[in-house]
N, C-alpha and C positions, 0 to 999 in steps of 0.2 A: 747173142754175145758180141761185145764190141771187138774190133780188130785191135789187138794190143801188140802187134808185131813191131811197131815203131816206138813203143813205150820206152822212155829212157830207163836204163838199168839202175841208175842211181836214185830214181824217184821211188822211195820206199816209205811205207807207213802213212800214206796220205789219208786213208779213211780214219785211222786212229787220231791223226792230228786234227782233222776236221771236227771230230767228235769232241776233242779236248778244248777247242777254242769256241765252240758254240754253247749257248746256255743249256744246262741240263744234261750234258754229255749224251746227245741223241744217238740213235742207231744210224749208222752211215753205211750205204751200200754203193759199190761201184769201183772203178768208173763204169757208168752205163753207156757213155759215149765219149769218144776221144775227138775233141773239136779241132785241135791243132797240135802238131809236134814240130818244134823248131830246134835249132842248135842251142837256143837259150833255155829250153824247157818245154812245158806242156800246158795246154788248157783242156780241161775235161769236165764232163757233166757227172755229178754224183747225186744220190738220193739221200735226203736227211728226213727220217721219219716219214718217208713216202713223198716228200716234196723235193723238186729238183733245185740244185745249186750249181753254180759254175765256179770251178777252182782253177786258179792259175799258179803254177809253180815255175819260178825262174832260177836258174843257176848258171853263171854267177849272178849277183845282184846288179841289175842294169840300172834301175831307177830307185835309189834309196828313199826318195820322198813320195813314192807311189801312194802309200796309204794316206798321207796328209793331203795330197792333191785330190784324191777321190772324195775324201770327206769334205773338202772345201766346196767341190762341185755339188755334192749332195746337199750341203747346207743351203747353198744359193738357189738351187732349183731341183728339189728332190724328185719331181715327177719326170725330169728329163734325163736321168741317168739311172743306172742299176744300183740298188742298195748294196753298199759294202757291209757285209755281215761280220767279217773278221779279217784281220791282217796281222802278219808276223814277219819279222826279219831275223835271219840267222847270218853269221859271217859267211856262210857258203850258199845260202838260198834266201828267197823271198816268196811268201805265199799269201794269196788273197782268196777270200770266199765271197762270192756275189750272189744275190738273189737272181734266180733265173727269170728272164723276161721273154715271154712267149710272143711269137709273131715272126713274120718273114723279115729278112734283112732288107735294108733300103735297096741294095742291089737286086734282090729278088722281086721287090715290089714295083720297081720301075722308076721312070723319070720324075713323076709327080712326087714320089716319096723323097727323092733327092732334093727337090725344092723345099719340102717341109723340113728336111734335115738342115738345110742352109738357114732357114728361118729360126729353127730351134737353136742352132749354134749361136746365131746373133743374139737371141734373147738370153742365152746362158752367159755369153761373154759380157753383155751389158750389165747383168746382175752381178757378175763377178767383179766388174770394174768398180762397183759401189761397195765392195766388201773388203775386209782386212785380209790381205794376202801376204802379210809379213811372215817370214819363216819358210815360205815355199821357195823352191829353186827359181832363180831368175837369170836371164841372159841380158847382156848389155848390147842393145842394138847397134850402138855406135862402134862397138869393137868387132862386129861381125866381118866386114870386108877385110880389115887388116889381119884379123886372126886367120882367115882362110888363105889370104895371100902369103902370110908367113909360113903356114903349113905347107902350101904347095911349093914354095921356094926351097924349103928344106928337103922335101921328099922327092921332088923332081919326077913325079909319076904322071903328070899331066902336061900336055903339049905346051911348050914355052910360049907359043904365039897367043894362046888363051890367057896364060898367066900375065904376059906383058899387057894385053888389052885390059885385064882386070886392074892392073896397077895404074893404067892411064885413066881409068874411070873412077878412081877413088874420090875425086872432088865431086863428081856428079852424085855418087852414092851418099857422101856425107851431107850434101844439101837435101837429099831426100830424107835422110835420117832426121835431120833438124826439123823438117816439115812434119814428119810423122810424130816426133817427140812432142811437138807443140800442140798438135791437133787431136791426138789419139791417146786416151788414158791407158794405163797398164791394165791388163787382164790376163787370163790364161790363153796362151797360144797353143792350140792342139794341132800338131804337125801332120796328123794322119786321118783327117776327116774324109772318109770314103765309104763306099756302099756296104762294106762288110762290117763297119764299125757303127752301124745304126740299126735299131730294131723298130719296126712299125707296129704299134699297138692297135688293138681294135679301136676304131674311130679315127685312125689316121695319124695320131701324134707319134713323134719319133723319140726314141731313147738313144742318147749318144754314149758310146762305149769307149773303152781303152784310153783313159786319160793319163796313164802313168808317164807317157812321154811329154806331156804338157809342161810348159814352163811359164812363169810370169814374164810377159814381154808384150810385144805389139800384137793385138788380136787379129789385125788384118792379114798377118802373114799366114794364117790358117787358110786363106783363100787359095793358095797355090794348089794344094792337093784337091780341094773341093772343086775347083774349076776344071781340073783335069777330068774329074768324074763327070762334070757337066758336059765337057767336050765329047766324052765317050757316049754319054746318054743322049746327046743331041739337043740339049737345052741349057747351054751355059748362060744365056742371057737371063732366063728365068731364075736360074740358081743364084746368080750374082744379085739380081734385083731383090730376091727374097731376103738375102743376107743384108744388103745395104739398107733396105727398108726397116730392118729389125734393130739397127744400131744407131746411136746418135752420131757416130763418126762415118756415116754412110755416104761418102763422097767419091765419085769416080776417080778424081785425081789422086786421092789418097790410096785407093785400091791399086792404081797403076804403079805408084811408088813402092808400095808394099810388095807387089809382085816382082819388082826388080831385085828386091833384097831377099825375099823368101828362099829362092834356090840356094843362095850362098849359105844361109843358116842351115838348110837341110843338108848341104854338103859337109859342113862341119860336124853335124850330128851323125851322119853316116860314117864318117871317118873315125870319130870317137867310138862308135859302136863296133867297128871292125877291130879297133885296137883292144877294146875291152874283151872281146871274144877271141882275141889273138888269131884273127883270120890271116891267111897268107897274102892278103892284098888289102888295100885301103879303099875298097869300093871305087876303084879308079874310073871304071866306065861310067858308073852312076855319077861320080863327081864331074866328069867331063860333060855328061848330059845336062846336069844342073847348072854348071858354069856357062855352058853354051846358051841355055835358056835365059839366064840372067842378062848376059851380054846382048842377046838378040832383043830383049825388051828395052835395054838401055839405048840401043841403036835405033829403036823404033821399028825393027823388022817384025816383032810380035806385038801386036796392039790389041786392046780390047775393042771389038767392033762397036760401031755406033749403037747397035741394038742393045748393048749392055747398059746404056745410060739410063 
């Protein structure tokens, strides 16, 4: 029996709901395994007529366009993501049912799998850049530095020295934004590409999961989280090379510029997340880490080593 001690008390009727949204009102059993319990909800494994499915329940609704984003990815590259079997929104919650993908996570499979995940992400983003993404949520890259600066100036929760340095770097950031906007087409930017969000199938191909946080924007910004994984796995050069070789915008200079901007966007998202969940803080420590990372890259203190080229 699964450990249901952390199961949220307000999550009721999931088996009945799953049966109601799948064809034929199948028999549903479970949860047979609880994969994740967070302040926003739960992810769990159920059985539908003897076959496993993954169900995600979120409350409150964090990503209203989650269903549309998953379907866009599925249309562009169906073999590289989990099938979305059903999705529903309620004013108080959001639920999705995915086909279960068997296999180890990228994290469990090791460094070579992370390289394959990077290549798969590049191929996915390349295909998505050639599709109609209208109607999906989009961020304006040009607005990111000023938006974060405005938030930090109002909240006063981050050291003023860092805020002042960010203000002084706005010109450099805008030049980088202009460069990226000219050279890189819009695609889906997945901000959480890491070893637990990929499953390795038999044969070595990787399925990329958890697209609900993705937004239409600069795809190169996805490299920030991916390269952190590469640093931890000890193969960042191979990870970056696999990604850049898979995309038409695969230039080292563009990657460097994107990595200056990515932490600022991640900080905005983290602070919005904290506000939505009404947390008692604005992820201040994480914001400080991200802002420091961006400024260090702008100063040249953190650089892509030559072996990344």
